[in-house]
N, C-alpha and C positions, 0 to 999 in steps of 0.2 A: 518273567522275566517273557516278553511279547516274542513271536517266533517273527520267522522274516516276515508270512504271510499276513500276519496282525498287522505288524509295522508298515509294512507298504500300504494295508489300507486304510489304515489310521494318517498314515501321510496325503493317502488321494482324499480321505474323508477333509483333514484339514483345509488343505486347497480348495475343494470345492464349496467348503464352508466361506472361507476370506473371496472365492467368486461369485458367492452369491450377493454380499455385503454393498448394497444401494452403493452408489459413486456418485455423491456431489463432483463435480468439475467447476476450478474459479478462475478466475482471466486477473487477479493481484493476489499477494498474498496475506492482507490483511480479509477478505473474505473468505479467505481458506486455513484460515486460523480463524474465523466464526465459523464456520462449518465442523470441523475440528473437534470447537468446546460444546458444539450442540450435538453434532451426535459420538463422536466417541469413537471406542473401535469399534461402532455396529454398523458403521458408512466404513470408504478408501474416498478421500481427498484426491482430486485428482490439479497439479496446478504443475500443468506445462512445461513453465518456462525457463530457460535454461540457464544458471547459474550466470550470473553478470549479467543476460541481458536484458531489458529495460519491457518491462510486461504491459507498459503504456503504447509502445509503438513496434511490438515483438509482432512477426508475421509466423504462426506457426506452416510445420510444413506440411503435404498429405498425411500422414502418419499421424500426426498430433491431430489432427482438424478428426480423423476419423473415429480416435479415440473420444473426441469431447465428445462427437456427434451419440456415440452410444451411451455416454452416462446416462442416469438416471435426470440428474437436476443439472442445470447449468448458470451457475449466478454471472451474472454480469452486473457490473460497478453500476452503467451508466453517464453519464456526463462526457458523453463524449471518449470515455475512456475504452482504450482497446480497439477503434476504429475494424480490426480486419474483421470483429463478427457481424458489421453493417453488411459485410458482402461474401459470408461462407452462410454456406447452407447446414443452417440450424435447426433443429426441430423446435418451432413455438412454442409446443405443450410444454415442455423444457425448459423453458428460458423462464429465470426471475431476474425483470430488473431491477436491482435493489434500490436506486436509487428512484426510480418512478415517481415514488408520491413526494419526494424532498426537491421536486424542480423549482418550487418560487422559490427555493432557499441558493440557486446554482449560480455559479460568480462567472459573467461575461467576462470575456480576452481578448486584448490585439491579435492578431496573424504577427507571428515571429517563427523565419522562417530560419532552421537549423539543420545539423544533423547527432546524431548518437551512434558511433561507428559501424558497429553492425545493421544494425537498423535502417539508414539511410537516414538520408531528410528527411523531415515534416514542420508541421506548423502550431506552432500556440494557436487556435484559433476558436473562438468562439466560446468553450465555457471550462473554467477549473477544473481538472477530471478527479483530483484529492479530495474528495469531499471528507475518506474519515481523517483528517488531519482533524475536523470539527470532532470532538468526542460525543456531539447530539446527534449532532447526520449522521456520523458510527451506530449511536447504539437504532437507528432510525432503519437504518440498511441493517442492521442482527433480529430487528422485527421480521424487516421484510421476506428476509434469508427463512426463520426460523417457520413463519406459515407458507412457508412453498415447499420446503423441507415435510411439513407435516403432512400437506394437501398430497403429496408427491409419495412420499412414503411413509401411509398412514400408520402401517407396524409400528414409525418410532414414534408417532404422533406423542406418548406422552412422556418420552425422553426429552425428546426436544423440549415438551415443557415446563419438565422438568428443571433443564441443565440453563435455558434461556436466563433467566431473572439472573443467575451466579455471571454470565454472559455480561448483564445488562449494568451489573453491579460495578463490573470491574470498570468498565467503559465511563460509569458517573464518576467513580473514584479519580480518573488520567482526567477525567473536565472539571472537576476541581480542585485535580493538584496544578490540574496549566494555571485555571483563572487565581487562584492565592498565590505561587511561587513566581507568576509571570507579570506579575500587577508593578514589580517596579520597572518592569522593561517598559511602559506602558511611555508617550511622548516622547518617545528617542525613536531615531528611524536604526535600524536594521537591515543587511546587506546581506543578498542571499545568491548562490554563487549561480541559481536554477531556480525559474517562477514556478517552483514546485506547491508555493504554501500560501495562496490565497486563504483557502478558509480556515484555515491556523490563525494567521494573523486577525482575520477578521474575529473570529470566538474568541480570541484572548485579548482583544483591545491594541494587537501590535500593529508595528508602520514597517512593511518588509519592502526596499526595492530588490528587484531581482535582474541579477546578468544572466548572460544565456551558453554561459562556461557545461565544458562537458566533465560530465563525473569521475573525478580521481583524475585528471588528467592537470597534466601541468599547462598554465595560460598561456598566453604564445603572448608576445609584448601590447602588440595592438587590446587585449583582454585584458591586461596590467595598466595601458594605459584608462582605459575605460571605464575600471574599478579606482582610481584612482582620481579620473573628473566625478564619481560617483561620491566618493568620499568627502571633498573638498564641496559637492553642492548640499551636502545632506549633514556630515559633522557626524558620519556615521564611525564608532568605535567596537560594532562589534561584526564578527563575516560564518555567514549558516556555510558549510559544507553539506554539500547534500549527501557528498560518499568520504571517504578520509583521502587527502590528499595531499603528491609527495610532501617530503620535510619542506624539503627548498621550498614550494608553494606557501608554506605556513610561516616562514621565516620572514620570509617576502614579505608576506603580508601585514607581519609585525612592525617590519620597518617602513610601513603606512602609518603603525600606528591603533592595526588591528589587531584582537584578540579572535583567533577563531575557532568556532566550536562546529564539530561534526553532529549532521541533523537529521540522520536519515530517516526520508517519509516515510518509509518499510511498502514499497511497492512488493519490493521481491523480500524473500525470506532473510533473515538477520544469519548471520554465522553460527548464535550463539542466541539462545536467550525465546522466549516469542515474542511478540507482540506488545502486550502489558507491558512485560520487563523490560524491555530495550524502551518503551516510551517514555515509563517512569523516571528512565535513568538518563535518557538528554534530556527531560524536562527540567531537570533537575539541574541538570549538567548548565543547561541555559542561563536557567534563573542563581545559579553560582557562579556565572562568568567571571573571569580574571579581572 
């Protein structure tokens, strides 16, 4: 049995070991998941966006920025995601834009201004930013992250090299599942409550028309009218919600002849499961819609 002094020393040693682990800071959950898959318990993954906030437009406080600045590697999504990163003073030598080499595949968007709760007013303009919803692009981001981790954390070079194939295999499996399972939806129009799915639609041959609704909120009458008009124009019978809506919202959509499917783009951490398991389940639900 350890004596009190020995116990204290053991605790301090454990804390020092934890603090010595290199830190990878990420701007969204998919990158946090990738970093964890690549580094495991040999690294600390910092994803400071609070639950319920949109990482696309979240504005970090001074303490958040200070913690991110101290990270050994700061993983950016690129494609205009997390615009605060263009204004904050972040060490260039520790930044990796994981989609920089994928810019030829970026999708241009129109400018639409609206608000997201605490994150304030913003515009979807310039470039669609949810690149990881094309799982081939996500694999490219994983490879860029792995290369940056090996460069910045040479002691983990072999570990990252050993773990990368498993991560890429999981993303390839999602890509294959989506291509096969969603083939029956090609040629029909789907309506989404928010413009998050451009890369997903292009990669898997889907026609997705987007509204501008607040995630998880009850739409107002003007928004319901927009949906009704879109249904009349497109003949859509399937409505994708970015987050779980109130039950009365799903019931009203059903009254318009729309089946409701929640397909979270996973910019933020899911309540349970991980990126791969939640995506597998969502693709299956979309493929077997009512």
